[in-house]
Structures are given as structure tokens and as C-alpha cells.
C-alpha positions, -999 to 999 in steps of 0.1 A, spaced: -194 346 -578 -159 357 -591 -144 392 -577 -153 425 -594 -130 435 -623 -132 464 -648 -141 452 -682 -108 456 -703 -125 479 -730 -136 501 -704 -101 503 -689 -87 508 -724 -111 536 -733 -110 555 -700 -86 569 -672 -92 565 -637 -106 599 -616 -118 586 -584 -134 559 -562 -169 567 -549 -188 543 -525 -202 522 -550 -185 533 -583 -153 536 -602 -152 570 -619 -135 569 -651 -128 597 -676 -136 588 -713 -106 593 -736 -125 617 -758 -116 653 -755 -143 664 -777 -165 659 -746 -162 661 -707 -174 625 -703 -176 606 -673 -180 569 -670 -194 552 -635 -186 518 -631 -206 502 -601 -181 475 -584 -206 448 -582 -194 416 -598 -216 403 -626 -239 434 -628 -250 439 -665 -283 457 -659 -296 484 -634 -320 457 -621 -291 434 -612 -282 457 -582 -298 453 -549 -321 484 -539 -296 502 -520 -271 500 -547 -295 514 -573 -300 542 -549 -265 545 -545 -257 545 -581 -283 575 -587 -269 595 -560 -233 589 -577 -247 599 -611 -263 630 -598 -229 640 -581 -209 635 -616 -236 653 -633 -231 684 -608 -194 681 -609 -197 683 -648 -221 715 -647 -199 730 -619 -168 726 -641 -179 731 -677 -214 748 -676 -227 726 -703 -260 731 -724 -272 698 -715 -262 665 -696 -266 632 -716 -268 602 -692 -270 567 -706 -266 531 -695 -264 513 -725 -240 484 -727 -246 469 -760 -207 470 -769 -196 464 -732 -219 444 -709 -204 453 -676 -228 477 -661 -218 514 -667 -234 547 -668 -222 575 -692 -226 612 -679 -216 634 -708 -215 673 -710 -229 685 -741 -227 720 -758 -244 734 -786 -221 734 -815 -200 704 -802 -190 680 -828 -219 657 -826 -245 683 -815 -277 674 -813 -270 639 -820 -258 614 -796 -219 613 -790 -215 577 -804 -204 573 -839 -204 609 -847 -167 617 -847 -136 598 -841 -125 601 -805 -97 625 -798 -74 613 -771 -64 636 -745 -28 648 -746 -6 638 -716 -9 675 -701 -47 680 -711 -52 646 -694 -37 657 -661 -54 688 -662 -88 673 -668 -84 646 -641 -71 672 -615 -102 693 -622 -125 666 -618 -111 652 -587 -110 684 -569 -146 691 -577 -156 656 -566 -137 663 -533 -156 695 -528 -190 683 -538 
């Protein structure tokens, strides 16, 4: 099996935040929503079922950690958690903080509004906030 590599589309659409024991944590480049993407560093993983049991449990712990970080940092009305993979087959999990009145509420975030990239300063601020919160949690 080949070594793990981040799918180029995920690399293009996200920014690195942190490395957890299983997952690379990345920030979706859409300032409409605080939006983390967790990518397990397991070569060839497409579905949750592709992970060994221990990695499945680790992934759920890390998704829960990401959810807690988003709640702590942003106090959202709802968290959306999804592993779709219809466009990017590499296993990855979206954790999105949602707010009543956001550009897509109450619909899913996909396809509702064009992504609004972070400004350079906004990106540094957001990544720093998330990294600090992950380190404390």
C-alpha cells in the first residue's frame, strides 16, 4: 500500500490547523462558517468501515474534540458532522459550526453560497484560535 497523502482537492480547499494522533485537522477556506475537516492519516481509507476498530474509535474521539473546540470558540446553534466523500473519496469528516441566520441556515452548507476565502489576517487569527483551543482541550 502506498504512503498516506492528503488529497490535492482537500489541500487546495483547506488550511492546516493541527495534527491529532489519527487525523490531520484542517480549516475549510470558507469564512462563512467555522468549518473543520478531519482527515485520518490512513492510506487508502475511503469509508469509515475501512478503518480498523481502534482507528474508528480514535476518529470519533477526535471528531468529538473538534466539536468541543468549535462550541468553545464560537458557541454555535448547531454542529453539523458529515463524512460524505462524493467529490473527494479520501476519508474525511466535516465538522461545521452553524448559526441561525448564517448564509445557508437551515440548509446544508454545500451549494448554498459561494465560499468566501479568509483574508490573510483573518486566516491567521482563526487558525491561532483553533490551535490554542485544541491545545487546551
